[in-house]
N, C-alpha and C positions, 0 to 999 in steps of 0.2 A: 597378153597372157591370159586365155579364157579356158575353163574347163567346163564341159557341157554338164547341164543339170543331170542327164542320165548318168555319165560318168561318175559324177560327185556322188549322187544317191546310191549307185552300185558299190562304190569305194567304202562309203560309209556302213552298208549293210554286211559287206563281205569281208571286211578288213581283219586283220589279225588282232588279237588282243595284247600280244607281246609289245612292251614298249622297246623304244630304240635307246641306245646309250647316250649318254650326255655328249659325247664328242659328236655322234650323228646328228643330234639336235641341233648342236651350235653350227654344224657344217651347213645344215638346211637353212638356217638364219642368214648365215653368210652368203649363201647362195642367191636366195630369193629376196631377201629384206630390200635391197634397192630396186629389184626388178618390179615389185608389187607396190612400191612407195605412191606411185601415181594410179594404180588400177581402181576401178570402181569396187564399191564395197561388197557386191555380189561376187565379183570375181576372186576377191580376197578370201571371202568365205568358201567358195567352191574349191580354191586350192586347198585351204586347210582340211576341209573335209575329204577331198580325194588323197590327200597327203597322210593325214592321221587316222582316218576313219573313227572306229569306237573309242580312240584315245583323244578324241577331240571333244571339247564341250564349250558351251557358251555360258557366261555368267550374267546375272541380270540384278540389278537393285530394285527393278520394278518402278522405277520413276516413269518408264513407258516400255512398249513392247517391240520397238523399232529392231533392235538386234535380233530379238528372238524371231521375229516375222521373217526377217531376211535369212535367217538360218533355217527356219523351217521350209522355205521356199525351195532352198538348195537340197536339204536332207530332211524331210519329214521324220519326226521321232528322233530328232537330235536331243541330246541332254541339254537341258538348261538348269543351271544350278543357282539356287536363291539361297542366300545367307539369312536365316532367320535368327536375329540376334535377341530376341525376347524383348526387344524396346522399339519395335516398329509401330509407326502410325497404323491405325486400323484400315486406312485408305491404302496403303502399301500392301498389307495383307489380302485386301480385297482384290487389289489388281493381280496379285500373284495367282488367286484362285480363279480370277477371270481368265488369264492366260491359260492356266492348266485345263479349264473347261472349254474353251474355244479354239484353241490353237493345237496343230498337230505336232506336240513337243513331248519330251519326257521330262517333266519337271521334277527336280530333286531339291528338296529342301534340307539344308544341313544346319545343325544347332550346335552351339558351344557345349562343352563337356558339363558345365554347371548351369542350372538355370539361375534366374535373376535371384531369387530366394536364397539358393545355396551360395551365390557368389557374395551376397550381402553378409550372410552368416561367416563367410570365411574373410572377407576383406573389409566389411563394415558397410553400413548402408550408403547407396548411391555413390558407388566407385567412380561413376562418371564425373562427378564433381570434385572429389579429392585427388584423383589420378586418372584422368582421362585416357592417357596413353595406355595405361595398363589395361583399362576397360576395353579399349579398342583391340588390343593384344588378345585379351581373354575371349572377347565376344566376335572378333572379326578376323584378325589376322590368322591366329591359330587353328580356327575352325575351317577357315578357306583353305589353308594349306593342307591340312588333312583330308578335306573334301575333294581336292584335285589330285590326291595322291595316284589315282589310277589313270590318270591322263598325261599325255606327253605335251598338249597344247590347249590353251584356253582363250576364248575370244572375251573381250571387255567391250563396253559401250565407251570407253574413254576418248574424249574429244578434245583436241588442242584449245578449241574455243572458249572452254569452259573456264580456264584460269591460266595464267602465265606460268604457273608451276608444271603444266602439262605441254607446253609448247613443243618441247623435244620428244614426245612420246612417239616412238616409231610404229609404222603400220604393223610390220612384223619385227619384233625384237627378242631378245633373249633375257629372261626373268632370272637374275642370278640368285635371288633368295629362294625362290621356288624350284629352281633348276628346270624351267620348262620354257617352251615357246609361247611368247604372248602375243597375241594376235588382236589388233585394235583396228577393225574394219571401217570404223567411224572417225577415226583419228582427224581427218581432213575435212570434215562436215562442219559446217558453221550452223549457227541456231535456224537460219531460214532453211537450210537444206533438211533439217529434222522436221522442222514445220511442214514443208511441203511434203515429204514422205508420208507423214502422220495424215495429212489432209487427203492426199490421193489414194492412200490405201485403207482408210479407216482403221488406224492402229489404235489400240487400247492405250489409254493415257491414265496416269495415276490422277486422281481428282485435285490432289494437292498442287498440282503444276498450274492450275487455275485459280489457286488462292493464295498466291504470293509465295510460293515455295518451288522455286526453278531448281533447286539442288535438296534432294530429300535423303536424309540420314535416319538415325534414330531420334525419337521425338523428344529426350532429354536435351539434346544437343543440335537442335535444328529450330530456327526461327523464321518467321517471314522476312522476306527481302524488301527493303524500301526502295522506291523508285530512284534510279540512278546509281545503286549499290551494284558490286560485282555479283554474278549469279550464285557464287558460293560464300557470299558475305554472312549468310545465315547459318553456316555450319561452325560450330565451336566458337560462336560469337563472344567477343570479350576476352578470348585467349589468343595466344600465339599459335595455337595448333590451326593447320589447314588441311591436313590429310589423316586418314585413319591408320594408314600404314600398309594398305594393300596394294597401293602403286608406288610404294617408296623403295 
C-alpha cells in the first residue's frame, strides 16, 4: 500500500480541520493496522498524512531527527510537537532549535502548566526525587495530552528494539488513554536501521547520543549507560520506573 508524495502532500494541505468520531478512528485502526504492519516507514507516514491531514502530527523527543525528516519528506510543513519539560539537557534544546532552523517542519513546543519553580513551590523541591511518577504526569503526560487535543493521530519514534516493554507496540494502533490513533512508523527498525538512515541522510543527532546516552530524557532522571547495559538502563536508574507514562 503506497500513497504518492504528491497525494500525501495535497491531502495534508487541503484536509478538513474537523476531527473524526472515536468510532471512526477505531474503525480506521482495525482496517489498516494489520495491512501496514510490514510497510516501509515512509509508506506508513504517507498513509497517515493522506488520511488525517492537518489532524496528524509527529512527536519528537529530539534524541535525533529521523522521524521528523521522514515526515518532512512526505509533507513539508508537518507539525512536529516537542514536549519542553523544563528539565531538558541543553543539548536536547539545541537539537530542537537546529531542527526548527534547518528542516521544513512546523515545530511546536508545548510546556507544562507550571514552571519548575512553581511546581517546587506547590509540591516541594525536586519532585522528580520524591515522586517521579507525579513529576512525569505533570511535566510530560498531561501537557502532551493537552497538546495533542487538536489531532486525531500522532506519530511517535517508538521502536520495539529499544526495550522489551515495547515489543508489542503496533505500527498503527489505538491509544485508549488519549483516544487517538497512535502511529509508530519506526516500530520495526533496529538500531542498525536507524544508524544507516542517519548516515545516508545526514540526519541531525543529539550530541548526547555520542556521549553515552542512548536514551535521553530529563537530565535529573537520566545517566550515562555503561557498556553491556540495556539502552534504557540510564533512565530512572535505581528505581523500578521504566516509562514516563506517555506510552503506557
